[in-house]
C-alpha positions in Angstrom: -16.8 -6.7 -20.5 -16.0 -9.7 -18.4 -12.6 -9.9 -16.9 -10.1 -12.5 -18.2 -10.0 -15.8 -16.3 -7.3 -16.3 -13.8 -3.9 -17.6 -14.9 -4.1 -20.8 -12.9 -7.4 -21.7 -14.5 -6.1 -21.0 -18.0 -2.8 -22.9 -17.7 -4.4 -26.0 -16.2 -1.8 -28.8 -15.9 0.9 -26.9 -17.8 1.2 -24.0 -15.2 5.0 -24.5 -14.9 5.5 -24.0 -18.7 3.2 -21.0 -18.8 5.1 -19.5 -15.8 8.4 -20.1 -17.6 7.2 -18.3 -20.7 5.9 -15.4 -18.6 9.3 -15.0 -16.9 11.0 -15.1 -20.4 8.9 -12.2 -21.7 8.7 -10.2 -18.5 12.0 -11.0 -16.6 11.7 -7.9 -14.4 8.2 -8.7 -13.3 6.8 -5.3 -14.3 3.3 -6.8 -14.9 3.0 -4.9 -18.2 4.3 -6.6 -21.4 4.3 -3.9 -24.1 2.7 -4.5 -27.5 6.0 -4.6 -29.4 7.6 -7.1 -26.9 4.5 -9.3 -27.0 4.3 -9.2 -30.8 7.9 -10.3 -31.1 7.5 -13.1 -28.6 4.2 -14.5 -30.1 5.7 -14.3 -33.6 7.9 -17.3 -32.6 4.8 -19.5 -32.6 4.9 -19.4 -36.4 1.2 -18.6 -36.6 0.0 -16.2 -39.3 -0.4 -12.5 -38.7 -4.2 -12.9 -39.1 -4.4 -15.5 -36.3 -2.0 -13.5 -34.1 -4.1 -10.4 -34.5 -7.2 -12.2 -33.4 -5.3 -13.7 -30.4 -4.2 -10.1 -29.4 -7.7 -8.8 -29.6 -9.0 -11.6 -27.3 -6.0 -11.2 -24.9 -6.4 -7.4 -24.6 -10.2 -7.1 -24.7 -10.2 -3.6 -23.2 -7.6 -2.2 -25.5 -5.0 -1.3 -22.9 -2.2 -1.7 -25.4 -0.2 -4.1 -23.3 -0.6 -7.5 -21.7 -0.6 -8.3 -18.0 0.0 -11.8 -16.7 -3.6 -12.9 -17.2 -3.6 -11.5 -20.7 -0.3 -13.3 -21.6 -1.7 -16.6 -20.3 -4.8 -16.2 -22.4 -2.6 -15.5 -25.5 -0.5 -18.6 -24.8 -3.6 -20.7 -24.4 -5.1 -19.4 -27.7 -1.8 -20.1 -29.4 -2.0 -23.7 -28.1 -5.5 -24.0 -29.4 -4.5 -22.7 -32.8 -1.5 -25.1 -32.9 -3.8 -28.0 -32.0 -6.3 -27.1 -34.8 -9.1 -25.9 -32.5 -11.2 -22.8 -32.7 -9.7 -19.7 -31.3 -12.3 -18.3 -28.9 -12.8 -17.7 -25.2 -15.3 -20.6 -24.9 -12.4 -23.0 -25.5 -10.1 -21.3 -23.0 -10.5 -24.0 -20.4 -10.0 -26.9 -22.9 -7.2 -29.3 -22.2 -4.5 -28.8 -24.9 -0.8 -29.6 -25.3 1.4 -26.7 -24.1 2.0 -23.9 -26.6 5.2 -23.9 -28.6 6.5 -20.3 -28.8 10.1 -20.8 -29.9 11.8 -23.5 -27.8 9.8 -25.0 -25.0 11.1 -23.7 -21.7 13.0 -26.1 -19.5 11.1 -27.0 -16.4 12.2 -29.4 -13.7 11.3 -33.0 -14.7 8.9 -34.9 -12.6 10.4 -37.3 -10.0 11.6 -40.6 -11.5 9.9 -42.5 -8.6 6.2 -42.6 -9.3 4.3 -41.3 -6.3 0.7 -42.4 -5.9 -1.4 -39.3 -5.5 -3.7 -39.4 -2.5 -7.4 -39.8 -3.3 -9.1 -36.5 -2.5 -12.6 -37.0 -1.2 -15.3 -34.5 -2.3 -17.2 -32.7 0.4 -20.9 -32.3 0.3 -21.3 -29.7 3.1 -18.9 -26.7 3.0 -20.7 -24.6 5.6 -18.5 -23.0 8.3 -19.3 -23.9 11.9 -19.5 -21.1 14.4 -16.4 -22.3 16.3 -14.4 -22.4 13.0 -15.7 -18.9 12.0 -14.5 -17.5 15.4 -11.1 -19.1 14.9 -10.7 -17.7 11.4 -12.0 -14.3 12.4 -9.4 -14.1 15.3 -6.7 -14.9 12.8 -8.0 -12.2 10.5 -7.8 -9.6 13.3 -4.2 -10.7 14.2 -3.1 -9.7 10.7 -4.1 -6.1 11.5 -6.5 -5.4 8.6 -6.5 -1.9 7.2 -10.1 -0.5 6.6 -11.4 -4.1 6.9 -9.1 -5.5 4.2 -5.8 -7.5 4.2 -3.6 -7.2 1.1 -2.5 -10.3 -0.8 1.1 -10.1 0.3 0.0 -10.6 3.9 -2.4 -13.4 3.1 0.3 -15.2 1.1 2.5 -15.8 4.2 -0.5 -17.4 6.0 -1.3 -19.6 3.0 2.3 -20.7 2.4 2.5 -21.9 6.0 0.0 -24.6 5.2 2.6 -26.3 2.9 -0.1 -27.1 0.3 0.9 -27.3 -3.3 1.1 -23.9 -5.1 -1.5 -24.8 -7.6 -3.9 -25.7 -4.8 -3.2 -22.4 -3.1 -3.8 -20.6 -6.4 -7.2 -22.2 -6.7 -8.1 -21.3 -3.2 -7.1 -17.7 -3.7 -9.1 -17.5 -6.9 -12.2 -18.8 -5.1 -11.8 -16.6 -2.0 -11.1 -13.3 -3.7 -14.6 -13.0 -4.9 -14.4 -9.3 -6.1 -11.0 -9.8 -7.6 -9.4 -6.7 -6.0 -6.3 -8.5 -4.8 -7.3 -8.1 -1.1 -9.5 -10.1 1.3 -12.2 -8.8 3.6 -13.2 -10.7 6.7 -15.7 -13.0 4.9 -13.3 -13.7 2.0 -10.5 -14.5 4.5 -12.8 -16.9 6.3 -13.6 -18.6 3.0 -9.9 -18.9 2.2 -8.9 -20.4 5.5 -11.9 -22.8 5.5 -10.8 -24.1 2.1 -7.2 -24.5 3.3 -8.2 -26.5 6.3 -10.5 -28.7 4.2 -7.7 -29.3 1.7 -5.4 -30.3 4.6 -8.1 -32.8 5.6 -7.7 -34.3 2.1 -10.9 -32.9 0.6 -10.7 -31.8 -3.0 -10.8 -28.0 -3.6 -14.1 -27.3 -5.5 -13.9 -25.8 -9.0 -16.5 -23.2 -8.2 -17.3 -21.6 -4.9 -20.0 -23.6 -3.0 -23.2 -21.7 -2.2 -22.6 -22.1 1.5 -19.4 -20.1 1.2 -20.7 -17.6 -1.4 -23.4 -16.1 0.8 -22.3 -13.7 3.5 -23.8 -14.2 6.9 -26.8 -11.9 7.5 -26.4 -9.2 10.1 -28.6 -9.6 13.1 -31.1 -6.8 13.8 -29.8 -4.2 16.2 -32.8 -4.8 18.5 -36.0 -6.8 18.4 -39.1 -5.0 17.3 -41.2 -3.7 20.2 -44.4 -5.5 20.9 -47.6 -3.4 20.4 -49.4 -2.4 23.6 -52.1 -4.7 24.8 -54.5 -1.7 25.2 -54.7 1.8 23.7 -53.0 4.5 25.6 -55.1 6.7 27.9 -54.0 9.8 26.1 -52.6 10.5 22.7 -48.9 10.4 22.4 -47.2 13.8 22.6 -46.0 15.1 19.2 -42.5 14.2 18.3 -40.1 17.2 18.0 -39.3 18.1 14.5 -35.9 17.0 13.4 -34.1 19.8 11.6 -32.9 18.8 8.1 -29.3 17.7 7.9 -26.8 20.3 7.1 -25.4 20.0 3.6 -22.0 18.5 3.6 -19.2 20.3 1.8 -18.3 18.7 -1.6 -15.5 16.1 -1.2 -12.1 17.0 -2.5 -11.0 15.5 -5.7 -8.5 13.2 -4.0 -11.4 11.6 -2.2 -12.3 9.8 -5.4 -8.8 8.4 -5.6 -8.7 5.1 -7.6 -12.5 5.2 -8.0 -13.0 4.7 -4.3 -10.7 1.7 -4.0 -8.3 3.6 -1.7 -9.8 4.8 1.5 -8.6 8.3 2.5 -10.5 8.3 5.8 -7.8 6.3 7.6 -5.7 8.3 10.1 -2.7 10.0 8.5 0.7 8.4 8.9 3.3 10.2 11.2 5.1 12.9 9.4 8.3 11.5 8.0 11.6 13.5 8.2 12.4 16.0 5.5 14.1 14.7 2.4 17.2 16.5 1.2 17.2 18.2 -2.1 18.5 16.0 -4.9 18.8 16.4 -8.7 16.0 14.9 -10.7 18.2 12.1 -12.1 19.1 11.1 -8.5 15.4 10.3 -7.9 14.6 8.6 -11.2 17.2 7.1 -13.4 16.9 7.4 -17.2 16.1 3.7 -17.5 13.3 4.0 -14.8 11.9 7.1 -16.6 11.7 5.2 -19.9 9.8 2.4 -18.1 7.4 4.8 -16.3 6.8 6.6 -19.6 5.9 3.4 -21.3 3.5 2.5 -18.4 2.0 6.0 -18.6 1.4 5.7 -22.4 -0.2 2.3 -21.9 -2.5 3.5 -19.1 -3.5 6.7 -20.8 -6.3 5.0 -22.8 -8.1 8.2 -23.7 -4.9 9.9 -24.9 -5.6 13.1 -23.0 -2.1 13.4 -21.5 -3.3 12.4 -18.0 -4.2 9.2 -16.2 -7.1 8.9 -13.8 -7.4 6.6 -10.8 -9.4 4.1 -12.8 -6.7 4.0 -15.5 -3.8 3.2 -13.1 -5.8 1.2 -10.6 -4.0 -2.1 -11.4 -0.6 -0.5 -11.5 -1.0 0.9 -8.0 -2.7 -2.2 -6.4 -0.2 -4.6 -8.0 2.5 -3.0 -5.8 0.9 -4.6 -2.7 1.5 -1.5 -0.6 -1.1 -0.6 2.1 -4.0 1.5 0.9 -3.2 4.5 3.2 0.4 4.6 1.7 -0.9 4.5 -1.9 -3.4 7.2 -1.0 -0.7 9.4 0.6 1.5 9.0 -2.6 -1.4 10.0 -4.8 -2.2 13.0 -2.7 1.4 14.1 -2.9 1.7 13.8 -6.6 -1.7 15.2 -7.5 -0.4 18.7 -6.8 -3.4 20.4 -8.4 -6.0 18.2 -6.7 -7.5 17.5 -10.2 -8.0 13.8 -9.7 -5.6 13.0 -12.5 -1.8 12.7 -12.9 0.3 14.1 -15.7 3.3 12.2 -17.2 5.7 13.9 -14.7 3.4 13.3 -11.8 2.9 9.7 -12.7 6.7 9.1 -12.8 7.0 10.8 -9.4 4.3 8.6 -8.0 5.9 5.4 -9.3 9.3 6.6 -7.9 7.7 7.0 -4.4 6.0 3.6 -4.8 9.3 1.9 -5.5 10.9 3.8 -2.5 8.0 2.6 -0.3 8.7 -1.0 -1.4 12.2 -0.5 -0.1 11.0 0.6 3.3 11.2 4.4 2.7 8.2 6.3 3.9 6.7 8.9 1.5 8.0 12.4 2.3 5.9 15.0 4.0 5.9 17.2 0.9 6.7 16.3 -2.7 10.3 17.4 -3.5 10.1 19.8 -6.5 13.0 17.9 -8.1 10.7 15.0 -8.7 8.6 17.1 -11.1 11.6 18.7 -12.8 12.2 17.2 -16.3 15.5 15.2 -16.4 17.5 16.3 -19.5 19.4 13.0 -19.4 16.2 10.8 -19.6 15.6 9.1 -22.9 12.1 9.4 -24.3 10.1 6.4 -25.2 11.2 5.1 -28.6 8.9 6.4 -31.3 8.4 3.0 -32.9 7.1 1.7 -29.5 4.8 4.7 -29.2 3.4 4.1 -32.7 2.7 0.5 -31.9 0.9 1.4 -28.7 -1.2 4.0 -30.4 -2.1 1.9 -33.5 -5.7 0.6 -33.5 -4.4 -2.8 -34.6 -0.9 -4.1 -34.1 1.7 -5.1 -36.7 3.4 -8.3 -35.9 7.0 -7.5 -36.7 
């Protein structure tokens, strides 16, 4: 099933209003708006339950049971379509409509009273990258110290922000450059992003779709030219080539090698061993409020309801943290104590705790403290009503 369109494309000219709605319903920036919270919020649009149920199905096409930012923007755009009397379907998702009305319209900064004439942006007919430009962008890529040939979005963000281009322009450039939508840029994608930035600074309009000159990756030159055939036959037949022994079978990879369906590379050199972590009670590692949050994320990610989450099921949760791949791989290896390639509810909570600590600059411990897997008697379970909503095949709009 096709991925949802990017938030900047869905919001169009009303991106500030959509962003304000998003911060209303997800003030802590968790990136996962649970079904019950989304239902209560969308109910303020005064649309019928039938219409809201259809909007939910289109906004959560894979049945995750929660909405991320892209899903909420799609839901808001579908609400706007319904309120404008237009058909609710994904083919209209890019149509220009008035902003959605979900309760009171959020307050956004008013435009400047002094009218400013927008500069005329000239379209560009040739988007090809010259060799000198490619070398310049490639050197900048290397200066950012890519890990396994990739630079995470939080590193690229700083470079893009230095251009002082409008945020909506930078959002369009990112959407075009991140061609595989993994939240990171390889060398070619980074070159595309920087080329679009420089052309935008030269007052050229950013294209709506990626030009063919930038979509195609440069072909690798052959390692050596093919040898020319001899001008005359050899005086004697060539000596037989020695038989090459068949390759030795490789041992089967460990289950952690398939971490996040190959998205995290475990072949990078291990990080230096961090100092030992003192023993702490379970509640000192994870507060009751954090455990409730992690439980809700686990329930939403456990789509097959087997009591475990695989790498594919928590891919977005891990990558949204913006941590380096080797750090995420180290956290997974610590918490997957049985090397099963899956995490239980307790192991998932431990992993999210280590992710949050890493975001505060604390390196993962050399070994997983046993207190992290000990159940916390003071933690409050996920409310049953929320669990029923997440497990229901269709959602009641309360």
